[in-house]
C-alpha positions as CSV (number, residue, x, y, z in Angstrom):
1,M,240.3,-104.5,178.0
2,T,237.3,-103.7,175.8
3,L,234.2,-105.8,176.4
4,I,232.3,-107.6,173.7
5,I,228.6,-107.4,174.7
6,T,226.5,-109.9,172.7
7,D,222.7,-110.1,172.0
8,E,222.6,-112.9,174.6
9,D,224.2,-110.6,177.2
10,V,221.6,-107.9,176.4
11,K,218.8,-110.4,176.9
12,R,220.3,-111.6,180.2
13,L,221.5,-108.2,181.7
14,L,218.9,-105.7,180.6
15,P,215.3,-106.3,181.9
16,M,212.7,-104.3,180.1
17,P,211.8,-102.1,183.1
18,E,215.5,-101.0,183.4
19,C,215.5,-100.2,179.7
20,I,212.4,-98.1,180.1
21,E,214.0,-96.2,182.9
22,A,217.1,-95.7,180.8
23,M,215.0,-94.1,178.0
24,R,213.4,-91.8,180.6
25,V,216.8,-90.6,181.6
26,A,218.0,-90.2,178.0
27,F,215.0,-88.1,176.9
28,R,214.9,-86.0,180.1
29,D,218.6,-85.2,179.7
30,F,218.1,-84.5,176.1
31,A,215.3,-82.0,176.8
32,E,217.4,-80.3,179.5
33,G,220.3,-79.9,177.1
34,I,222.6,-82.4,178.9
35,A,222.5,-85.3,176.5
36,V,223.8,-84.8,173.0
37,N,222.4,-86.3,169.8
38,R,222.8,-85.8,166.1
39,P,220.0,-87.0,163.7
40,R,220.8,-90.5,162.3
41,M,222.4,-90.7,158.9
42,R,221.4,-93.3,156.3
43,Y,222.6,-93.7,152.8
44,L,222.3,-96.2,149.9
45,A,225.1,-97.4,147.7
46,R,225.1,-99.4,144.5
47,H,225.2,-103.2,144.9
48,P,226.5,-105.7,142.3
49,D,223.0,-107.1,142.1
50,P,220.8,-104.3,140.5
51,E,217.8,-105.4,142.5
52,R,219.6,-104.8,145.8
53,K,221.3,-101.9,147.6
54,Y,223.8,-101.5,150.3
55,L,222.4,-99.5,153.3
56,A,224.4,-97.8,156.0
57,N,222.7,-96.5,159.2
58,V,224.7,-94.3,161.6
59,H,223.9,-92.7,165.0
60,I,226.1,-90.6,167.2
61,G,225.5,-89.0,170.6
62,A,226.2,-89.0,174.3
63,V,224.5,-89.2,177.7
64,P,226.9,-87.8,180.2
65,S,224.9,-88.9,183.2
66,A,225.5,-92.5,182.0
67,G,229.2,-91.7,181.3
68,I,228.8,-93.0,177.7
69,A,229.1,-91.7,174.2
70,V,228.2,-93.9,171.3
71,V,228.7,-94.6,167.6
72,R,226.1,-97.0,166.2
73,A,226.9,-98.3,162.8
74,G,224.5,-100.5,160.9
75,S,225.5,-102.3,157.7
76,Q,222.8,-104.1,155.6
77,I,222.0,-105.4,152.2
78,I,218.4,-104.6,151.3
79,K,215.9,-105.3,148.5
80,P,214.0,-102.0,148.1
81,P,210.2,-101.9,147.7
82,S,209.0,-102.6,144.1
83,P,205.6,-102.7,142.3
84,T,205.3,-106.3,143.4
85,N,206.6,-105.9,147.0
86,D,205.5,-103.2,149.5
87,R,208.2,-104.0,152.1
88,R,211.9,-103.2,152.3
89,L,213.5,-106.6,152.7
90,Y,216.8,-107.1,154.5
91,E,218.8,-109.7,152.7
92,N,222.3,-110.1,154.1
93,P,223.9,-113.0,152.4
94,Q,224.7,-114.6,155.8
95,A,222.1,-114.9,158.5
96,F,223.9,-112.2,160.5
97,N,223.1,-108.7,161.6
98,W,226.3,-106.7,161.2
99,G,225.2,-103.6,163.3
100,I,227.4,-102.7,166.2
101,V,227.5,-100.0,168.8
102,I,230.8,-98.7,170.2
103,L,230.5,-97.5,173.8
104,Y,233.1,-94.8,174.6
105,S,234.0,-93.5,178.0
106,I,233.2,-89.8,178.3
107,E,235.8,-89.6,181.1
108,T,238.8,-91.2,179.2
109,A,237.6,-91.3,175.6
110,E,238.6,-95.0,175.3
111,P,236.3,-97.6,173.8
112,L,234.7,-99.5,176.7
113,A,232.7,-102.0,174.7
114,L,231.6,-103.3,171.3
115,L,227.9,-104.0,171.6
116,H,225.7,-106.1,169.3
117,E,222.8,-103.9,168.5
118,F,220.1,-106.2,167.1
119,R,218.3,-107.1,170.3
120,L,218.9,-103.7,172.0
121,S,217.6,-101.9,168.8
122,G,214.2,-103.5,169.3
123,M,214.1,-103.1,173.0
124,R,214.9,-99.3,173.0
125,V,212.1,-98.7,170.5
126,G,209.6,-100.6,172.7
127,A,210.9,-99.0,175.8
128,T,210.6,-95.5,174.3
129,T,207.0,-96.3,173.4
130,A,206.4,-97.4,177.0
131,V,207.8,-94.0,178.3
132,A,205.3,-92.2,176.1
133,V,202.4,-94.5,177.0
134,D,203.2,-94.0,180.7
135,K,203.3,-90.3,180.4
136,I,200.2,-89.8,178.2
137,A,197.8,-92.7,178.4
138,R,195.2,-92.9,181.2
139,P,196.4,-94.9,184.2
140,E,193.6,-97.5,183.8
141,A,194.3,-98.2,180.1
142,S,194.0,-102.0,179.7
143,T,193.3,-102.8,176.1
144,L,196.0,-102.7,173.4
145,G,195.4,-102.9,169.7
146,L,198.6,-104.1,168.2
147,L,199.4,-104.1,164.5
148,G,202.4,-106.3,163.7
149,T,203.9,-109.5,165.0
150,G,207.7,-109.2,164.5
151,K,210.6,-108.1,166.7
152,Q,209.3,-104.6,167.2
153,A,205.8,-105.8,168.1
154,H,207.2,-108.3,170.7
155,S,209.2,-105.4,172.3
156,A,206.3,-103.0,172.2
157,L,203.9,-105.4,174.0
158,E,206.5,-106.4,176.6
159,A,207.2,-102.7,177.3
160,I,203.7,-101.4,177.4
161,A,202.7,-104.2,179.7
162,C,205.3,-102.9,182.2
163,V,203.6,-99.5,182.5
164,R,199.9,-100.3,182.1
165,P,197.7,-103.1,183.4
166,L,197.0,-104.7,180.1
167,R,194.1,-107.2,180.2
168,R,193.5,-107.8,176.5
169,V,195.6,-107.4,173.4
170,N,194.0,-107.6,169.9
171,V,196.8,-108.4,167.5
172,Y,196.6,-108.3,163.7
173,S,199.1,-109.2,161.0
174,P,198.2,-109.9,157.3
175,N,199.8,-113.3,157.9
176,A,197.3,-115.5,159.8
177,E,199.9,-117.9,160.9
178,H,202.1,-115.2,162.3
179,R,199.3,-113.5,164.3
180,Q,198.1,-116.8,165.8
181,A,201.7,-117.8,166.8
182,F,202.2,-114.4,168.3
183,A,199.0,-114.7,170.4
184,R,200.1,-118.1,171.7
185,E,203.6,-116.9,172.6
186,M,202.7,-113.7,174.2
187,A,199.6,-114.6,176.3
188,R,200.2,-114.2,180.0
189,D,198.3,-114.7,183.2
190,R,195.7,-111.9,183.4
191,M,196.6,-110.8,179.9
192,E,194.6,-112.3,177.0
193,V,196.2,-112.0,173.5
194,V,193.8,-112.5,170.7
195,A,194.6,-112.9,167.0
196,V,192.0,-110.8,165.1
197,S,191.2,-111.2,161.4
198,N,191.5,-107.6,160.3
199,A,193.1,-104.3,161.3
200,R,189.8,-102.7,162.2
201,A,189.2,-105.3,164.9
202,A,192.6,-104.5,166.4
203,V,191.7,-100.8,166.6
204,A,188.2,-101.1,167.9
205,G,187.8,-100.5,171.6
206,A,191.6,-100.2,172.2
207,D,192.9,-97.7,174.8
208,V,196.2,-97.7,173.0
209,V,196.7,-98.5,169.2
210,C,200.3,-99.4,168.5
211,C,201.7,-100.0,165.0
212,A,204.9,-102.0,165.0
213,T,205.3,-103.1,161.4
214,N,207.7,-103.0,158.4
215,A,204.9,-101.6,156.3
216,M,205.6,-98.8,153.8
217,T,202.0,-97.6,153.7
218,P,199.3,-96.9,156.3
219,V,198.0,-100.0,158.1
220,F,194.6,-98.7,159.3
221,D,192.0,-96.1,158.4
222,G,192.1,-93.1,160.6
223,N,188.3,-92.9,160.5
224,W,188.3,-96.1,162.6
225,L,189.8,-94.3,165.5
226,E,187.7,-93.6,168.6
227,G,187.9,-90.6,170.9
228,G,190.3,-91.0,173.8
229,Q,192.7,-93.4,172.0
230,L,196.5,-93.0,172.1
231,V,198.0,-94.0,168.7
232,V,201.6,-95.0,168.4
233,S,203.7,-95.7,165.3
234,I,207.4,-96.5,164.7
235,A,207.7,-96.3,160.9
236,N,209.1,-93.1,159.4
237,S,210.6,-91.7,156.3
238,D,214.2,-90.8,155.7
239,V,216.4,-89.9,152.8
240,T,216.5,-93.5,151.5
241,N,212.7,-94.2,151.5
242,K,209.3,-92.8,152.2
243,R,206.9,-94.6,154.5
244,S,204.2,-94.2,157.2
245,E,202.1,-96.6,159.2
246,V,199.3,-94.0,159.7
247,D,197.3,-92.0,157.2
248,R,196.4,-88.3,156.7
249,R,193.1,-88.8,158.5
250,T,195.0,-89.9,161.7
251,Y,197.0,-86.6,161.6
252,E,193.8,-84.6,161.0
253,R,192.0,-86.2,164.0
254,A,194.9,-85.9,166.4
255,S,194.7,-83.1,169.0
256,A,198.4,-83.4,169.7
257,I,201.4,-85.1,168.1
258,V,204.5,-86.2,170.1
259,V,207.8,-87.0,168.4
260,N,211.2,-88.1,169.8
261,D,213.2,-85.4,168.1
262,W,212.0,-82.5,165.9
263,E,215.5,-82.0,164.4
264,S,215.4,-85.5,163.1
265,V,212.0,-84.8,161.4
266,I,213.7,-82.0,159.5
267,D,217.1,-83.6,158.9
268,N,215.6,-87.0,157.7
269,D,213.0,-85.2,155.6
270,Q,210.1,-87.1,157.3
271,T,207.5,-86.0,154.8
272,E,204.7,-88.0,156.3
273,L,204.7,-85.3,159.1
274,L,206.1,-82.3,157.1
275,D,203.6,-82.5,154.3
276,P,200.5,-82.4,156.5
277,L,202.2,-79.5,158.3
278,K,202.8,-77.6,155.1
279,E,199.3,-78.2,154.0
280,R,198.0,-76.9,157.3
281,L,196.3,-80.2,158.1
282,I,198.1,-79.9,161.4
283,R,199.7,-77.0,163.2
284,Q,203.2,-76.6,164.6
285,D,201.9,-75.8,168.0
286,Q,200.3,-79.3,168.1
287,I,203.7,-81.0,167.8
288,H,205.7,-81.6,171.0
289,E,208.9,-83.5,171.8
290,L,208.8,-86.5,174.2
291,G,211.5,-85.0,176.5
292,D,209.5,-81.8,177.0
293,L,206.7,-83.9,178.4
294,L,209.1,-85.7,180.8
295,I,210.4,-82.5,182.3
296,D,206.8,-81.0,182.4
297,K,207.6,-78.3,180.0
298,V,204.5,-79.5,178.2
299,K,201.5,-80.9,180.0
300,L,199.8,-83.6,178.0
301,S,197.7,-86.6,179.3
302,Q,194.5,-88.3,178.5
303,P,191.4,-87.7,180.7
304,P,189.5,-90.7,182.2
305,R,187.2,-92.6,179.8
306,G,183.7,-91.0,179.5
307,S,184.9,-87.5,180.4
308,A,184.3,-84.6,178.1
309,G,186.7,-83.7,175.4
310,E,188.1,-87.2,174.7
311,E,190.7,-86.5,172.1
312,I,193.1,-88.6,170.0
313,I,196.8,-88.2,170.8
314,Y,199.4,-89.5,168.4
315,F,202.9,-90.5,169.5
316,K,205.2,-90.7,166.4
317,N,208.2,-92.7,167.7
318,N,209.8,-91.0,164.8
319,S,213.5,-91.9,164.8
320,G,216.2,-93.9,166.5
321,L,218.5,-91.8,168.6
322,A,222.0,-92.4,169.7
323,I,221.1,-91.4,173.3
324,Q,218.9,-94.5,173.5
325,F,221.9,-96.7,172.9
326,A,224.1,-94.6,175.3
327,A,221.7,-94.7,178.2
328,A,221.0,-98.5,177.9
329,G,224.6,-99.2,177.0
330,G,225.8,-97.6,180.3
331,I,223.6,-100.1,182.2
332,L,224.9,-103.0,180.2
333,Y,228.5,-102.0,180.5
334,R,228.4,-101.6,184.3
335,K,226.7,-105.0,184.7
336,A,229.0,-106.8,182.2
337,I,232.2,-105.4,183.7
338,A,231.1,-106.7,187.1
339,E,231.0,-110.2,185.8
340,S,233.9,-112.5,185.0
341,G,234.4,-114.5,181.9
342,N,233.2,-111.8,179.4
343,K,234.6,-111.8,175.9
344,T,237.2,-109.1,175.6
345,I,239.8,-107.7,173.2
346,P,242.8,-105.5,174.1
347,T,241.7,-101.9,174.1
348,E,245.0,-100.9,172.5
349,W,244.0,-102.8,169.4
350,L,241.4,-100.1,168.8
351,G,243.7,-97.1,169.1
352,S,247.1,-95.7,168.0
353,D,249.9,-95.7,170.6
354,L,251.1,-92.1,170.7
355,S,253.6,-92.5,173.6
356,A,256.7,-92.3,171.3
357,S,255.3,-89.2,169.6
358,Y,254.6,-87.5,172.9
359,K,258.1,-88.2,174.0
360,A,259.4,-86.6,170.8
361,G,257.3,-83.5,171.5
362,F,254.5,-84.2,169.0
363,R,250.9,-83.9,169.8
364,P,247.7,-84.9,167.9
365,S,246.2,-82.3,165.6
366,P,243.1,-80.7,167.0
């Protein structure tokens, strides 16, 4: 039987610390050439409503150490940015996310599970941010400047708090009601969450500045940054749109830039990084992949506060990767299969029965 793993199952079965560890495994294996990943593919198609588009989002890859290969397929209706709107709005006619991840067994090639991707999608981004923060930020980092209050911001805060002793979070969103509600919801014992009235107040004094927004244009001025800060962003360009949460000044001030996957930068035409590189605002030798830090191929960490040479490091969480879904999916599948009462469908419904052809001497084409 093939399992159906829902968003509620993800919430119940995958604690954030385990998701963070899964991302460490995925990126280490990727850097060592064990995990396999192809850059995500997105495309737009004409919609009956001229103000809307159909958007597809596809990831493929495998993490053999988890025993899992994946195909993630996202299917959305969007309203692209316009002169009166600087966001890309997701507008499925029904209040459903139709994205799904197929978990395949590397050993047998059969589909093990169909996995809802909405909750996991946010978790794996936040968990990847936490992996970078844990590797780069100073151990005593305790103040977070957070820009954004949506799904990604919730996951980013939860994940970063797992790897650093956060004591204060300054959160900003252009919507005052959203930032105040976020502060009330996310406050914890020994962690104060404060809604601030502007982006500069979020950046000021932060050990880590994390952008987790749906903005199309930069959300703070790079001149506001202070020496010794780690800057994180999740927005990136692809062939369907151009966007960046940080400005050219941030690139100019960064001593090092870390990305998830350089091949995705090229394949997805992430011009917000490629253009400063072409213009020699930054150098190629300043850019590193996250996996290379995890296997210590590259040494990169922040010195203690007050020491000489406090530099700004920028982690560009630059693209979703299939290996993230594979590594986390392996944990989810093993936990779900150990339970009883899971939703299932017959695995044979998802394949063609070739037994009769085999008996007749036919074999599938290579």
